[in-house]
C-alpha positions as CSV (number, residue, x, y, z in Angstrom):
1,M,72.4,-169.1,-89.3
2,I,69.4,-167.6,-87.7
3,V,67.1,-170.0,-85.9
4,E,63.6,-169.4,-84.7
5,S,64.4,-169.6,-81.0
6,E,66.9,-166.7,-81.4
7,H,64.7,-164.7,-83.7
8,P,61.1,-165.3,-82.6
9,T,59.6,-161.9,-83.6
10,G,61.2,-161.8,-87.0
11,W,61.0,-165.5,-87.9
12,T,59.5,-166.1,-91.3
13,R,59.6,-162.4,-92.2
14,P,61.4,-161.6,-95.4
15,D,61.6,-157.9,-94.7
16,C,64.7,-157.7,-92.5
17,F,65.0,-153.9,-92.7
18,A,61.5,-153.5,-91.1
19,C,63.2,-154.2,-87.8
20,H,67.0,-153.9,-88.5
21,N,68.3,-150.4,-89.3
22,V,70.5,-150.9,-92.4
23,N,72.7,-148.0,-91.3
24,N,73.3,-149.5,-87.9
25,I,73.9,-153.2,-88.6
26,H,77.2,-155.1,-88.7
27,Q,79.0,-152.7,-86.5
28,V,80.2,-155.3,-84.0
29,N,82.0,-158.5,-85.0
30,R,79.9,-161.4,-83.6
31,T,81.2,-163.9,-86.1
32,G,83.8,-165.4,-83.8
33,L,86.4,-164.8,-86.6
34,P,89.3,-162.4,-86.2
35,A,88.5,-158.9,-87.3
36,S,90.8,-159.3,-90.4
37,Q,88.7,-162.2,-91.6
38,A,85.2,-160.8,-90.7
39,N,85.9,-157.5,-92.5
40,L,82.7,-155.7,-91.4
41,A,83.3,-152.8,-93.8
42,N,83.0,-155.2,-96.7
43,V,79.9,-156.7,-95.2
44,R,78.3,-153.3,-94.8
45,A,79.2,-152.5,-98.5
46,I,77.5,-155.7,-99.7
47,V,74.4,-154.9,-97.7
48,Q,74.3,-151.3,-99.1
49,N,74.7,-152.6,-102.7
50,Q,72.4,-155.6,-102.5
51,G,70.0,-154.7,-99.8
52,E,67.9,-157.4,-98.1
53,A,68.8,-159.9,-100.8
54,S,72.3,-160.1,-99.2
55,C,71.0,-161.1,-95.7
56,S,70.5,-164.8,-96.5
57,M,74.1,-165.2,-97.7
58,C,75.2,-165.3,-94.1
59,H,72.0,-165.6,-92.0
60,G,70.1,-168.3,-93.9
61,D,66.5,-168.1,-95.0
62,N,65.0,-167.0,-91.6
63,G,62.3,-169.6,-92.1
64,V,61.0,-167.9,-95.2
65,E,59.7,-170.4,-97.7
66,Q,60.8,-169.8,-101.3
């Protein structure tokens, strides 16, 4: 989950790709899970297919009110 203190500039912004380059994200396993469980290639494929709609699946709502 993303929290405001760790994401102050982007907090409450729904447009993740305004700051995060979709072609350069999820390159490093920061999940704490073994690489076989994190499967970053699958994560990147989901992001490519679903775009910003996929971000909240893992990162939460980023303070964006529905």
